[in-house]
TORDREN-533645 format. One record per residue: x, y, z of N, C-alpha, C, O in turn. Coordinates in steps of 0.1 Angstrom, whole numbers, plus 5000, padded with zeros to 4 digits. Example, Ala and Ser with C-alpha at 12.3 -4.5 7.8 and 13.67 -1.06 7.14 Angstrom:
BEGIN
+--------+---------+------+---------+----------+-------+--------+---------+------+--------+---------+------+
: n.east : n.north : n.up : ca.east : ca.north : ca.up : c.east : c.north : c.up : o.east : o.north : o.up :
+--------+---------+------+---------+----------+-------+--------+---------+------+--------+---------+------+
:   5132 :    4943 : 5078 :    5123 :     4955 :  5078 :   5132 :    4967 : 5078 :   5142 :    4967 : 5085 :
:   5128 :    4978 : 5071 :    5137 :     4989 :  5071 :   5129 :    5000 : 5079 :   5134 :    5011 : 5080 :
+--------+---------+------+---------+----------+-------+--------+---------+------+--------+---------+------+
***
This chain:
BEGIN
+--------+---------+------+---------+----------+-------+--------+---------+------+--------+---------+------+
: n.east : n.north : n.up : ca.east : ca.north : ca.up : c.east : c.north : c.up : o.east : o.north : o.up :
+--------+---------+------+---------+----------+-------+--------+---------+------+--------+---------+------+
:   8776 :    8148 : 4810 :    8767 :     8152 :  4802 :   8760 :    8162 : 4818 :   8768 :    8163 : 4828 :
:   8751 :    8165 : 4818 :    8746 :     8172 :  4828 :   8733 :    8178 : 4825 :   8728 :    8177 : 4814 :
:   8727 :    8185 : 4834 :    8712 :     8192 :  4831 :   8703 :    8182 : 4834 :   8705 :    8172 : 4841 :
:   8688 :    8188 : 4827 :    8680 :     8183 :  4826 :   8675 :    8170 : 4816 :   8664 :    8171 : 4811 :
:   8687 :    8157 : 4813 :    8686 :     8150 :  4805 :   8693 :    8137 : 4807 :   8703 :    8132 : 4813 :
:   8683 :    8133 : 4797 :    8685 :     8111 :  4798 :   8689 :    8108 : 4781 :   8683 :    8110 : 4771 :
:   8704 :    8101 : 4784 :    8705 :     8097 :  4775 :   8694 :    8087 : 4764 :   8687 :    8079 : 4770 :
:   8693 :    8089 : 4752 :    8686 :     8074 :  4745 :   8689 :    8059 : 4751 :   8680 :    8053 : 4758 :
:   8703 :    8052 : 4748 :    8708 :     8044 :  4751 :   8707 :    8040 : 4769 :   8712 :    8029 : 4773 :
:   8702 :    8047 : 4778 :    8699 :     8042 :  4787 :   8680 :    8040 : 4785 :   8674 :    8030 : 4791 :
:   8671 :    8049 : 4777 :    8657 :     8042 :  4778 :   8665 :    8028 : 4775 :   8667 :    8020 : 4784 :
:   8670 :    8026 : 4757 :    8670 :     8009 :  4754 :   8672 :    8003 : 4761 :   8666 :    7992 : 4758 :
:   8678 :    8002 : 4773 :    8686 :     7991 :  4784 :   8678 :    7992 : 4795 :   8679 :    7985 : 4806 :
:   8668 :    8005 : 4792 :    8654 :     8003 :  4802 :   8656 :    8007 : 4817 :   8648 :    8008 : 4826 :
:   8669 :    8012 : 4818 :    8674 :     8019 :  4828 :   8674 :    8037 : 4831 :   8683 :    8044 : 4827 :
:   8665 :    8039 : 4838 :    8663 :     8054 :  4837 :   8663 :    8058 : 4850 :   8654 :    8052 : 4856 :
:   8670 :    8070 : 4861 :    8666 :     8078 :  4871 :   8665 :    8089 : 4864 :   8672 :    8093 : 4854 :
:   8656 :    8094 : 4870 :    8654 :     8107 :  4867 :   8663 :    8117 : 4872 :   8665 :    8114 : 4884 :
:   8670 :    8130 : 4868 :    8679 :     8136 :  4870 :   8674 :    8142 : 4878 :   8681 :    8145 : 4887 :
:   8662 :    8147 : 4879 :    8655 :     8157 :  4891 :   8652 :    8153 : 4907 :   8655 :    8158 : 4918 :
:   8643 :    8140 : 4902 :    8645 :     8136 :  4924 :   8654 :    8125 : 4925 :   8658 :    8122 : 4936 :
:   8658 :    8118 : 4912 :    8670 :     8109 :  4914 :   8665 :    8094 : 4917 :   8672 :    8084 : 4916 :
:   8648 :    8096 : 4920 :    8642 :     8080 :  4914 :   8644 :    8073 : 4904 :   8647 :    8079 : 4893 :
:   8644 :    8063 : 4904 :    8645 :     8053 :  4891 :   8632 :    8050 : 4885 :   8624 :    8045 : 4893 :
:   8628 :    8052 : 4874 :    8620 :     8054 :  4870 :   8619 :    8034 : 4862 :   8627 :    8028 : 4855 :
:   8605 :    8031 : 4868 :    8598 :     8018 :  4859 :   8589 :    8022 : 4851 :   8580 :    8031 : 4849 :
:   8597 :    8006 : 4845 :    8593 :     8005 :  4827 :   8594 :    8022 : 4824 :   8585 :    8030 : 4822 :
:   8605 :    8024 : 4824 :    8602 :     8039 :  4812 :   8598 :    8039 : 4805 :   8591 :    8049 : 4803 :
:   8596 :    8029 : 4795 :    8586 :     8034 :  4779 :   8570 :    8035 : 4779 :   8563 :    8039 : 4770 :
:   8565 :    8031 : 4795 :    8554 :     8036 :  4800 :   8555 :    8052 : 4797 :   8545 :    8055 : 4792 :
:   8564 :    8062 : 4799 :    8561 :     8076 :  4801 :   8570 :    8085 : 4797 :   8574 :    8095 : 4803 :
:   8574 :    8078 : 4781 :    8578 :     8084 :  4772 :   8567 :    8099 : 4765 :   8555 :    8099 : 4768 :
:   8573 :    8110 : 4758 :    8562 :     8114 :  4755 :   8575 :    8120 : 4743 :   8587 :    8119 : 4743 :
:   8563 :    8127 : 4732 :    8570 :     8129 :  4718 :   8564 :    8142 : 4718 :   8553 :    8142 : 4723 :
:   8568 :    8154 : 4713 :    8568 :     8165 :  4707 :   8568 :    8164 : 4696 :   8580 :    8161 : 4696 :
:   8564 :    8163 : 4684 :    8568 :     8156 :  4675 :   8556 :    8152 : 4664 :   8547 :    8161 : 4665 :
:   8553 :    8144 : 4655 :    8543 :     8139 :  4644 :   8542 :    8130 : 4645 :   8532 :    8127 : 4637 :
:   8546 :    8117 : 4652 :    8547 :     8105 :  4660 :   8535 :    8099 : 4666 :   8539 :    8096 : 4677 :
:   8522 :    8097 : 4664 :    8519 :     8091 :  4664 :   8517 :    8089 : 4681 :   8509 :    8094 : 4689 :
:   8529 :    8081 : 4681 :    8527 :     8070 :  4697 :   8549 :    8074 : 4698 :   8557 :    8071 : 4689 :
:   8553 :    8079 : 4711 :    8566 :     8074 :  4714 :   8569 :    8063 : 4720 :   8563 :    8056 : 4727 :
:   8581 :    8064 : 4715 :    8589 :     8044 :  4719 :   8602 :    8054 : 4720 :   8603 :    8066 : 4720 :
:   8613 :    8040 : 4721 :    8624 :     8046 :  4723 :   8634 :    8056 : 4715 :   8642 :    8064 : 4718 :
:   8628 :    8050 : 4697 :    8637 :     8060 :  4690 :   8625 :    8066 : 4685 :   8623 :    8061 : 4674 :
:   8616 :    8074 : 4688 :    8611 :     8087 :  4686 :   8604 :    8102 : 4695 :   8601 :    8114 : 4693 :
:   8605 :    8091 : 4708 :    8610 :     8100 :  4724 :   8616 :    8112 : 4718 :   8625 :    8111 : 4710 :
:   8612 :    8121 : 4722 :    8617 :     8141 :  4730 :   8620 :    8140 : 4743 :   8630 :    8146 : 4747 :
:   8613 :    8131 : 4754 :    8611 :     8137 :  4771 :   8606 :    8126 : 4774 :   8601 :    8119 : 4765 :
:   8606 :    8123 : 4789 :    8602 :     8110 :  4795 :   8596 :    8121 : 4806 :   8601 :    8132 : 4808 :
:   8584 :    8117 : 4814 :    8580 :     8122 :  4827 :   8582 :    8111 : 4836 :   8582 :    8099 : 4834 :
:   8584 :    8117 : 4847 :    8591 :     8107 :  4863 :   8573 :    8111 : 4865 :   8567 :    8122 : 4866 :
:   8568 :    8095 : 4866 :    8558 :     8094 :  4878 :   8559 :    8092 : 4892 :   8553 :    8083 : 4898 :
:   8567 :    8099 : 4898 :    8569 :     8102 :  4908 :   8572 :    8119 : 4915 :   8570 :    8125 : 4926 :
:   8575 :    8122 : 4906 :    8580 :     8144 :  4908 :   8571 :    8148 : 4894 :   8566 :    8159 : 4892 :
:   8570 :    8137 : 4886 :    8563 :     8145 :  4873 :   8570 :    8155 : 4868 :   8563 :    8165 : 4865 :
:   8578 :    8155 : 4867 :    8592 :     8165 :  4861 :   8591 :    8160 : 4847 :   8586 :    8149 : 4845 :
:   8595 :    8165 : 4837 :    8596 :     8163 :  4821 :   8614 :    8164 : 4825 :   8620 :    8173 : 4831 :
:   8620 :    8152 : 4817 :    8635 :     8150 :  4816 :   8634 :    8151 : 4797 :   8624 :    8146 : 4791 :
:   8644 :    8156 : 4791 :    8650 :     8153 :  4778 :   8653 :    8147 : 4773 :   8665 :    8149 : 4770 :
:   8649 :    8135 : 4767 :    8664 :     8123 :  4759 :   8667 :    8132 : 4751 :   8661 :    8142 : 4748 :
:   8677 :    8127 : 4748 :    8697 :     8134 :  4744 :   8695 :    8116 : 4734 :   8689 :    8106 : 4734 :
:   8707 :    8121 : 4725 :    8715 :     8112 :  4711 :   8730 :    8114 : 4716 :   8735 :    8125 : 4719 :
:   8737 :    8099 : 4717 :    8748 :     8109 :  4723 :   8753 :    8119 : 4709 :   8762 :    8127 : 4711 :
:   8748 :    8119 : 4700 :    8753 :     8132 :  4688 :   8749 :    8147 : 4694 :   8757 :    8156 : 4693 :
:   8738 :    8149 : 4700 :    8735 :     8157 :  4706 :   8740 :    8163 : 4719 :   8736 :    8175 : 4722 :
:   8749 :    8155 : 4729 :    8757 :     8154 :  4737 :   8771 :    8162 : 4737 :   8781 :    8156 : 4732 :
:   8772 :    8179 : 4746 :    8784 :     8182 :  4742 :   8798 :    8176 : 4747 :   8808 :    8181 : 4742 :
+--------+---------+------+---------+----------+-------+--------+---------+------+--------+---------+------+
***
């Protein structure tokens, strides 16, 4: 896996490191973003996660999305 992505499985585990700044994101589910019709982003509906340290946005991918 390369680039600005985080596997959804890492969100489920609750251990996410920002690929932009390298810092671990504490409580990653508090920083999820959804760019869809979902009212609230959760681990299953999130499209991205925002790093509170560097304010960068990283996309969430499913295993089938990874090449």
